[in-house]
Each structure stands twice: as structure tokens, then as C-alpha cells.
C-alpha positions in Angstrom: -29.3 13.8 -5.6 -25.6 14.5 -5.7 -23.2 11.4 -5.8 -19.6 12.8 -5.5 -18.1 9.4 -5.7 -20.1 7.9 -8.4 -17.3 7.6 -10.7 -15.0 5.9 -8.4 -13.9 2.3 -9.4 -14.3 0.3 -6.1 -12.3 -2.8 -7.6 -9.5 -1.0 -9.1 -9.3 1.8 -6.8 -9.7 0.1 -3.1 -9.9 -3.7 -3.1 -7.1 -4.8 -5.4 -4.7 -2.1 -4.3 -5.5 -3.2 -0.5 -4.5 -6.8 -1.4 -1.3 -5.7 -3.3 -0.4 -3.4 -0.5 -1.0 -6.3 2.1 1.2 -8.5 0.2 3.9 -5.6 0.3 3.6 -5.2 3.8 4.0 -8.9 4.3 7.3 -8.7 2.3 8.6 -6.0 4.3 7.8 -7.4 7.8 8.8 -11.0 7.1 11.7 -9.9 4.9 10.6 -12.9 2.5 9.2 -12.5 -1.0 8.1 -15.1 -3.5 8.5 -15.0 -7.2 7.3 -17.4 -9.6 10.4 -19.4 -11.2 9.1 -22.5 -12.9 5.4 -23.6 -13.5 5.6 -25.6 -10.4 8.4 -23.9 -8.2 8.9 -20.7 -6.6 11.8 -18.5 -5.9 12.2 -17.0 -2.3 13.9 -13.9 -1.9 15.2 -13.0 1.5 16.6 -9.9 3.4 17.2 -6.5 1.4 15.8 -7.9 -1.9 12.5 -8.9 -0.3 12.1 -5.5 1.3 12.9 -3.5 -1.9 10.3 -6.2 -3.7 7.9 -5.3 -0.9 8.3 -1.6 -1.5 7.7 -2.1 -5.3 4.4 -3.8 -4.3 3.3 -1.0 -2.2 4.1 1.4 -5.0 2.1 -0.6 -7.4 -0.8 -0.5 -5.0 -0.2 3.4 -4.6 -0.2 4.0 -8.5 -3.3 1.7 -8.9 -5.2 3.6 -6.0 -4.2 7.0 -7.5 -5.2 6.0 -11.0 -8.6 4.4 -10.3 -9.5 6.4 -7.3 -8.0 10.0 -7.1 -7.8 10.5 -10.9 -11.5 10.1 -11.1 -12.2 13.5 -9.2 -11.7 16.5 -11.4 -10.3 18.9 -8.6 -7.5 16.4 -7.6 -6.9 15.0 -11.3 -3.5 16.6 -11.7 -2.1 15.7 -8.2 -3.3 12.2 -8.7 -1.5 12.0 -12.0 1.9 13.0 -10.4 1.6 10.5 -7.3 0.7 7.8 -9.9 3.7 8.5 -12.2 5.9 8.7 -9.1 4.5 5.1 -7.9 5.2 3.7 -11.2 8.8 5.1 -11.3 9.7 3.8 -7.6 7.9 0.4 -8.5 10.0 0.1 -11.7 13.3 1.1 -9.9 12.4 -1.5 -7.0 11.7 -4.2 -9.6 14.8 -3.5 -11.6 16.9 -3.5 -8.6 15.7 -6.9 -7.6 15.8 -8.5 -11.0 19.4 -7.1 -11.7 20.5 -8.6 -8.4 19.0 -11.9 -9.6 20.7 -11.8 -13.0 24.1 -10.8 -11.6 23.8 -13.9 -9.1 23.2 -16.1 -12.0 27.0 -15.7 -13.2 28.3 -16.3 -9.6 29.3 -19.8 -8.8 
């Protein structure tokens, strides 16, 4: 019996990326994102920063999905590697953009 998807990781390849992508879509649609600031407090991002953070979460989900789902298929391994690293690069750029803006805002009165 041939099982073509027997090596697919369901948790890391499908379920967790769907949950992360859902939060990314929420951030983009509502233009609101939450970041942990203190152990008992949250930092709320609004507007463009929230949309960029949502894009970062979507790319994180994309990278996880490409790594745990498509990289397991021998025929698609190379394409999945390229897509995974593209997602990681865009995710890192989005998070650096948001955190750079937060650090710049600390110096303003």
C-alpha cells in the first residue's frame, strides 16, 4: 500500500501554521496587534505597524508550512527550501521594521 504523505508532519505542517496565519490575518484585517511588554501587560500596535506585524506572522506560517509539509516531499524539496527561506527573510524584515519603529519611538517625548 503506497502512502505518499506518510512523512508529512500534521502539527508543524498544517495545524500550527493555520493558527499562526489566522492571527496574522486578524492583525491585517483589524489593524491591531498585541505584543507582550511586561509579564502582566501587553503592547498594542495599531495601523501600519500592526499590518506589517500581521504580514510577518503570515510569513512565519508560510515558512513552517513549507518546512514541515512541502520539504518532506522529495520532488518538491528544492522549491520548498526556496519558499521557506523567502518566508523567513520577509518575516525577519517585517519584525525588524516593527521593532526598529518601537525602539525609535522610545527616544521621542
